[in-house]
C-alpha positions as YAML, in Angstrom:
chain: A
units: angstrom
residues:
- id: 1
  name: UNK
  ca: [6.14, 12.05, 10.74]
- id: 2
  name: UNK
  ca: [3.11, 10.31, 9.24]
- id: 3
  name: UNK
  ca: [3.18, 6.53, 8.89]
- id: 4
  name: UNK
  ca: [0.44, 4.75, 6.96]
- id: 5
  name: UNK
  ca: [0.00, 1.06, 7.83]
- id: 6
  name: UNK
  ca: [-0.89, -0.77, 4.64]
- id: 7
  name: UNK
  ca: [-1.77, -4.42, 5.11]
- id: 8
  name: UNK
  ca: [-2.88, -5.91, 1.81]
- id: 9
  name: UNK
  ca: [-5.11, -8.61, 3.30]
- id: 10
  name: UNK
  ca: [-8.53, -7.60, 4.61]
- id: 11
  name: UNK
  ca: [-11.31, -9.90, 5.75]
- id: 12
  name: UNK
  ca: [-14.25, -7.65, 4.84]
- id: 13
  name: UNK
  ca: [-12.79, -6.09, 1.71]
- id: 14
  name: UNK
  ca: [-9.81, -7.98, 0.23]
- id: 15
  name: UNK
  ca: [-7.07, -5.74, -1.24]
- id: 16
  name: UNK
  ca: [-9.10, -2.66, -0.40]
- id: 17
  name: UNK
  ca: [-6.05, -0.42, 0.00]
- id: 18
  name: UNK
  ca: [-5.46, -0.79, -3.75]
- id: 19
  name: UNK
  ca: [-9.05, 0.08, -4.72]
- id: 20
  name: UNK
  ca: [-9.28, 2.91, -7.25]
- id: 21
  name: UNK
  ca: [-9.89, 6.35, -5.76]
- id: 22
  name: UNK
  ca: [-10.03, 8.95, -8.53]
- id: 23
  name: UNK
  ca: [-7.30, 7.19, -10.47]
- id: 24
  name: UNK
  ca: [-5.05, 6.34, -7.51]
- id: 25
  name: UNK
  ca: [-4.74, 3.22, -5.36]
- id: 26
  name: UNK
  ca: [-6.43, 3.98, -2.04]
- id: 27
  name: UNK
  ca: [-3.20, 3.95, -0.03]
- id: 28
  name: UNK
  ca: [-1.66, 6.47, -2.44]
- id: 29
  name: UNK
  ca: [-4.79, 8.63, -2.37]
- id: 30
  name: UNK
  ca: [-4.48, 8.72, 1.41]
- id: 31
  name: UNK
  ca: [-0.79, 9.61, 1.23]
- id: 32
  name: UNK
  ca: [-1.56, 12.37, -1.26]
- id: 33
  name: UNK
  ca: [-4.05, 13.90, 1.17]
- id: 34
  name: UNK
  ca: [-1.52, 14.31, 3.97]
- id: 35
  name: UNK
  ca: [1.85, 14.69, 2.22]
- id: 36
  name: UNK
  ca: [1.96, 18.46, 2.70]
- id: 37
  name: UNK
  ca: [1.69, 18.13, 6.50]
- id: 38
  name: UNK
  ca: [4.80, 16.06, 7.20]
- id: 39
  name: UNK
  ca: [6.99, 13.29, 5.82]
- id: 40
  name: UNK
  ca: [4.93, 10.24, 4.80]
- id: 41
  name: UNK
  ca: [6.13, 6.64, 5.08]
- id: 42
  name: UNK
  ca: [4.08, 3.60, 4.10]
- id: 43
  name: UNK
  ca: [4.49, 0.54, 6.35]
- id: 44
  name: UNK
  ca: [3.46, -2.65, 4.58]
- id: 45
  name: UNK
  ca: [3.80, -6.42, 4.47]
- id: 46
  name: UNK
  ca: [3.47, -6.54, 0.69]
- id: 47
  name: UNK
  ca: [6.10, -6.28, -2.05]
- id: 48
  name: UNK
  ca: [3.32, -5.17, -4.36]
- id: 49
  name: UNK
  ca: [2.61, -2.16, -2.15]
- id: 50
  name: UNK
  ca: [6.34, -1.42, -1.90]
- id: 51
  name: UNK
  ca: [6.52, -1.24, -5.69]
- id: 52
  name: UNK
  ca: [3.38, 0.87, -5.99]
- id: 53
  name: UNK
  ca: [4.72, 3.33, -3.42]
- id: 54
  name: UNK
  ca: [7.95, 3.65, -5.44]
- id: 55
  name: UNK
  ca: [5.91, 4.35, -8.57]
- id: 56
  name: UNK
  ca: [4.42, 7.37, -6.80]
- id: 57
  name: UNK
  ca: [7.68, 8.46, -5.12]
- id: 58
  name: UNK
  ca: [6.69, 7.49, -1.59]
- id: 59
  name: UNK
  ca: [9.04, 5.78, 0.83]
- id: 60
  name: UNK
  ca: [7.77, 2.37, 1.89]
- id: 61
  name: UNK
  ca: [9.27, -0.02, 4.45]
- id: 62
  name: UNK
  ca: [8.63, -3.75, 4.57]
- id: 63
  name: UNK
  ca: [7.33, -5.06, 7.90]
- id: 64
  name: UNK
  ca: [6.46, -8.40, 9.42]
- id: 65
  name: UNK
  ca: [3.31, -10.12, 8.17]
- id: 66
  name: UNK
  ca: [2.45, -11.30, 11.69]
- id: 67
  name: UNK
  ca: [1.34, -7.97, 13.18]
- id: 68
  name: UNK
  ca: [-2.12, -8.00, 14.71]
- id: 69
  name: UNK
  ca: [-2.73, -4.27, 14.25]
- id: 70
  name: UNK
  ca: [-1.69, -1.28, 12.20]
- id: 71
  name: UNK
  ca: [-0.20, 0.28, 15.31]
- id: 72
  name: UNK
  ca: [2.15, -2.67, 15.73]
- id: 73
  name: UNK
  ca: [3.14, -2.23, 12.09]
- id: 74
  name: UNK
  ca: [3.96, 1.47, 12.37]
- id: 75
  name: UNK
  ca: [5.82, 0.82, 15.61]
- id: 76
  name: UNK
  ca: [8.15, -1.57, 13.80]
- id: 77
  name: UNK
  ca: [8.92, 1.16, 11.28]
- id: 78
  name: UNK
  ca: [9.30, 3.91, 13.89]
- id: 79
  name: UNK
  ca: [11.77, 1.84, 15.90]
- id: 80
  name: UNK
  ca: [13.83, 1.14, 12.76]
- id: 81
  name: UNK
  ca: [14.17, 4.83, 11.96]
- id: 82
  name: UNK
  ca: [16.85, 7.06, 13.41]
- id: 83
  name: UNK
  ca: [14.48, 9.43, 15.21]
- id: 84
  name: UNK
  ca: [14.33, 10.70, 18.80]
- id: 85
  name: UNK
  ca: [11.97, 9.23, 21.39]
- id: 86
  name: UNK
  ca: [10.00, 12.49, 21.50]
- id: 87
  name: UNK
  ca: [9.48, 12.56, 17.71]
- id: 88
  name: UNK
  ca: [5.76, 12.74, 16.89]
- id: 89
  name: UNK
  ca: [4.40, 9.81, 14.88]
- id: 90
  name: UNK
  ca: [0.88, 9.99, 13.44]
- id: 91
  name: UNK
  ca: [-0.90, 6.81, 12.38]
- id: 92
  name: UNK
  ca: [-3.13, 7.58, 9.40]
- id: 93
  name: UNK
  ca: [-5.07, 4.54, 8.24]
- id: 94
  name: UNK
  ca: [-4.65, 3.58, 4.58]
- id: 95
  name: UNK
  ca: [-8.44, 3.43, 4.22]
- id: 96
  name: UNK
  ca: [-8.90, 7.16, 4.99]
- id: 97
  name: UNK
  ca: [-8.46, 8.63, 1.46]
- id: 98
  name: UNK
  ca: [-10.76, 11.56, 2.22]
- id: 99
  name: UNK
  ca: [-9.30, 12.68, 5.53]
- id: 100
  name: UNK
  ca: [-8.97, 16.44, 5.82]
- id: 101
  name: UNK
  ca: [-5.32, 17.50, 6.23]
- id: 102
  name: UNK
  ca: [-6.14, 20.05, 8.93]
- id: 103
  name: UNK
  ca: [-7.16, 17.19, 11.23]
- id: 104
  name: UNK
  ca: [-3.69, 15.67, 11.05]
- id: 105
  name: UNK
  ca: [-2.20, 19.08, 11.80]
- id: 106
  name: UNK
  ca: [-4.43, 19.47, 14.85]
- id: 107
  name: UNK
  ca: [-3.26, 16.10, 16.18]
- id: 108
  name: UNK
  ca: [0.35, 17.14, 15.77]
- id: 109
  name: UNK
  ca: [-0.30, 20.54, 17.39]
- id: 110
  name: UNK
  ca: [-2.07, 18.91, 20.35]
- id: 111
  name: UNK
  ca: [0.87, 16.62, 20.97]
- id: 112
  name: UNK
  ca: [3.36, 19.48, 20.70]
- id: 113
  name: UNK
  ca: [1.30, 21.51, 23.17]
- id: 114
  name: UNK
  ca: [1.22, 18.57, 25.60]
- id: 115
  name: UNK
  ca: [4.99, 18.21, 25.31]
- id: 116
  name: UNK
  ca: [5.48, 21.92, 25.94]
- id: 117
  name: UNK
  ca: [3.24, 21.90, 29.01]
- id: 118
  name: UNK
  ca: [4.43, 18.56, 30.36]
- id: 119
  name: UNK
  ca: [0.92, 17.06, 30.21]
- id: 120
  name: UNK
  ca: [0.47, 13.40, 31.00]
- id: 121
  name: UNK
  ca: [-0.96, 12.54, 27.58]
- id: 122
  name: UNK
  ca: [-0.26, 9.08, 26.17]
- id: 123
  name: UNK
  ca: [-1.76, 9.55, 22.70]
- id: 124
  name: UNK
  ca: [-4.11, 11.83, 20.76]
- id: 125
  name: UNK
  ca: [-7.07, 11.00, 18.54]
- id: 126
  name: UNK
  ca: [-10.18, 12.65, 17.07]
- id: 127
  name: UNK
  ca: [-13.94, 12.43, 17.09]
- id: 128
  name: UNK
  ca: [-16.90, 14.05, 15.34]
- id: 129
  name: UNK
  ca: [-20.65, 14.37, 15.69]
- id: 130
  name: UNK
  ca: [-22.54, 11.59, 13.90]
- id: 131
  name: UNK
  ca: [-26.20, 10.89, 13.29]
- id: 132
  name: UNK
  ca: [-28.21, 8.27, 15.24]
- id: 133
  name: UNK
  ca: [-28.38, 6.21, 12.03]
- id: 134
  name: UNK
  ca: [-24.59, 6.26, 11.70]
- id: 135
  name: UNK
  ca: [-24.33, 5.35, 15.38]
- id: 136
  name: UNK
  ca: [-26.33, 2.18, 14.67]
- id: 137
  name: UNK
  ca: [-23.53, 0.94, 12.39]
- id: 138
  name: UNK
  ca: [-20.93, -1.12, 14.32]
- id: 139
  name: UNK
  ca: [-18.31, -0.08, 11.76]
- id: 140
  name: UNK
  ca: [-18.71, 3.49, 13.05]
- id: 141
  name: UNK
  ca: [-16.89, 3.36, 16.37]
- id: 142
  name: UNK
  ca: [-18.42, 5.55, 19.07]
- id: 143
  name: UNK
  ca: [-16.58, 7.38, 21.83]
- id: 144
  name: UNK
  ca: [-17.46, 9.20, 25.04]
- id: 145
  name: UNK
  ca: [-15.15, 11.65, 26.79]
- id: 146
  name: UNK
  ca: [-14.75, 13.35, 30.12]
- id: 147
  name: UNK
  ca: [-14.89, 17.12, 30.67]
- id: 148
  name: UNK
  ca: [-11.21, 17.43, 29.73]
- id: 149
  name: UNK
  ca: [-11.87, 15.70, 26.41]
- id: 150
  name: UNK
  ca: [-10.01, 12.57, 27.40]
- id: 151
  name: UNK
  ca: [-11.56, 9.35, 26.15]
- id: 152
  name: UNK
  ca: [-13.58, 7.34, 28.67]
- id: 153
  name: UNK
  ca: [-14.60, 4.48, 26.39]
- id: 154
  name: UNK
  ca: [-14.89, 3.41, 22.75]
- id: 155
  name: UNK
  ca: [-17.49, 0.97, 21.49]
- id: 156
  name: UNK
  ca: [-19.07, -0.44, 18.37]
- id: 157
  name: UNK
  ca: [-22.40, -0.16, 20.20]
- id: 158
  name: UNK
  ca: [-24.25, 3.09, 20.82]
- id: 159
  name: UNK
  ca: [-22.84, 4.76, 23.91]
- id: 160
  name: UNK
  ca: [-24.07, 6.09, 26.22]
- id: 161
  name: UNK
  ca: [-27.52, 4.50, 26.33]
- id: 162
  name: UNK
  ca: [-30.08, 7.21, 25.54]
- id: 163
  name: UNK
  ca: [-33.23, 6.70, 27.62]
- id: 164
  name: UNK
  ca: [-34.94, 9.83, 26.25]
- id: 165
  name: UNK
  ca: [-33.84, 9.38, 22.62]
- id: 166
  name: UNK
  ca: [-32.48, 12.85, 21.99]
- id: 167
  name: UNK
  ca: [-28.77, 12.27, 22.54]
- id: 168
  name: UNK
  ca: [-25.99, 13.28, 20.17]
- id: 169
  name: UNK
  ca: [-23.49, 10.55, 19.32]
- id: 170
  name: UNK
  ca: [-19.82, 10.98, 18.60]
- id: 171
  name: UNK
  ca: [-17.90, 8.87, 16.14]
- id: 172
  name: UNK
  ca: [-14.21, 8.09, 16.41]
- id: 173
  name: UNK
  ca: [-11.84, 8.86, 13.54]
- id: 174
  name: UNK
  ca: [-9.06, 6.31, 13.25]
- id: 175
  name: UNK
  ca: [-6.22, 8.82, 13.49]
- id: 176
  name: UNK
  ca: [-3.69, 8.33, 16.30]
- id: 177
  name: UNK
  ca: [-0.82, 10.54, 17.38]
- id: 178
  name: UNK
  ca: [2.01, 9.22, 19.55]
- id: 179
  name: UNK
  ca: [5.58, 9.99, 20.32]
- id: 180
  name: UNK
  ca: [8.04, 7.29, 19.31]
- id: 181
  name: UNK
  ca: [8.37, 6.47, 23.03]
- id: 182
  name: UNK
  ca: [4.64, 6.14, 23.79]
- id: 183
  name: UNK
  ca: [4.10, 4.21, 20.55]
- id: 184
  name: UNK
  ca: [6.64, 1.64, 21.68]
- id: 185
  name: UNK
  ca: [5.07, 1.54, 25.14]
- id: 186
  name: UNK
  ca: [1.58, 1.05, 23.70]
- id: 187
  name: UNK
  ca: [2.73, -1.93, 21.66]
- id: 188
  name: UNK
  ca: [4.44, -3.46, 24.71]
- id: 189
  name: UNK
  ca: [1.31, -3.29, 26.87]
- id: 190
  name: UNK
  ca: [-0.47, -6.61, 27.46]
- id: 191
  name: UNK
  ca: [-3.60, -7.10, 25.38]
- id: 192
  name: UNK
  ca: [-6.77, -6.26, 27.29]
- id: 193
  name: UNK
  ca: [-10.06, -8.19, 27.52]
- id: 194
  name: UNK
  ca: [-12.02, -5.12, 26.40]
- id: 195
  name: UNK
  ca: [-9.86, -4.82, 23.30]
- id: 196
  name: UNK
  ca: [-10.49, -8.47, 22.48]
- id: 197
  name: UNK
  ca: [-14.26, -8.17, 22.95]
- id: 198
  name: UNK
  ca: [-14.78, -5.00, 20.91]
- id: 199
  name: UNK
  ca: [-11.88, -5.59, 18.49]
- id: 200
  name: UNK
  ca: [-10.71, -2.03, 19.17]
- id: 201
  name: UNK
  ca: [-7.03, -1.71, 20.00]
- id: 202
  name: UNK
  ca: [-7.36, 1.77, 21.56]
- id: 203
  name: UNK
  ca: [-9.16, 0.14, 24.48]
- id: 204
  name: UNK
  ca: [-5.79, -1.33, 25.47]
- id: 205
  name: UNK
  ca: [-4.60, 2.13, 26.46]
- id: 206
  name: UNK
  ca: [-7.72, 2.88, 28.52]
- id: 207
  name: UNK
  ca: [-7.58, -0.52, 30.22]
- id: 208
  name: UNK
  ca: [-4.03, 0.23, 31.34]
- id: 209
  name: UNK
  ca: [-4.97, 3.71, 32.61]
- id: 210
  name: UNK
  ca: [-3.33, 5.70, 29.79]
- id: 211
  name: UNK
  ca: [-4.86, 9.03, 28.77]
- id: 212
  name: UNK
  ca: [-6.12, 9.43, 25.22]
- id: 213
  name: UNK
  ca: [-6.67, 13.12, 24.49]
- id: 214
  name: UNK
  ca: [-9.50, 13.62, 22.00]
- id: 215
  name: UNK
  ca: [-10.02, 16.50, 19.58]
- id: 216
  name: UNK
  ca: [-13.49, 17.29, 18.26]
- id: 217
  name: UNK
  ca: [-13.37, 18.00, 14.54]
- id: 218
  name: UNK
  ca: [-15.70, 18.57, 11.63]
- id: 219
  name: UNK
  ca: [-15.12, 15.99, 8.94]
- id: 220
  name: UNK
  ca: [-16.91, 14.36, 6.03]
- id: 221
  name: UNK
  ca: [-14.31, 11.62, 5.92]
- id: 222
  name: UNK
  ca: [-14.91, 8.04, 6.97]
- id: 223
  name: UNK
  ca: [-12.87, 4.87, 6.78]
- id: 224
  name: UNK
  ca: [-13.55, 2.48, 3.92]
- id: 225
  name: UNK
  ca: [-14.32, -0.84, 5.60]
- id: 226
  name: UNK
  ca: [-16.47, -2.50, 2.94]
- id: 227
  name: UNK
  ca: [-17.18, -2.35, -0.80]
- id: 228
  name: UNK
  ca: [-20.44, -0.62, 0.09]
- id: 229
  name: UNK
  ca: [-18.47, 2.10, 1.93]
- id: 230
  name: UNK
  ca: [-16.38, 2.63, -1.18]
- id: 231
  name: UNK
  ca: [-19.39, 2.97, -3.44]
- id: 232
  name: UNK
  ca: [-20.99, 5.39, -1.00]
- id: 233
  name: UNK
  ca: [-17.83, 7.49, -0.91]
- id: 234
  name: UNK
  ca: [-17.43, 7.57, -4.69]
- id: 235
  name: UNK
  ca: [-21.11, 8.44, -5.15]
- id: 236
  name: UNK
  ca: [-20.82, 11.34, -2.71]
- id: 237
  name: UNK
  ca: [-17.83, 12.69, -4.64]
- id: 238
  name: UNK
  ca: [-19.85, 12.67, -7.85]
...
């Protein structure tokens, strides 16, 4: 199951999830990208988004407007649904209208493999190689992993520090795979100081010693955080 959190308010780019992407509202463009992988549900705090989803034949569920993160929003929906605790739930951000579908499938496959093998994996996410210039942008979250490709740390700053200036940097893609059970557990964990400092909720899992399995992918997609991001994306499509 794929759940897209769709909060209408946005500090940096108000109402961005309704911005036009090739004739579709951004949240619908994102849903269209992944609809062939699994069932898609839109989790929102907006009646306007509910109505737009209906116009495009997507199921949308109203959620609280007090959630602090998209993960809290999709957890509310997942707990409302009649699904098993081991059901896989993938969080695809509404501002990822160019995400490649194969990436979502790889997240699902990694979780299924972990279930089959009994691995102690709490959640799954993705990363890709980025340029040093992209790494300078705090909106491009960076990640470092251990030799098993489990996340060690995420940061808006360049990590690790490169003394010899020839390091490759890896950017995090905001795709998260859980089971219904681990999603609920994640949202019940106390907030962490690292999460508060960096404003990155995935640091909550690391702070509480939960394994985040990472998958390296090739992707031209990036989240739309600002109006400038949107113009860059639309220009690249042209």
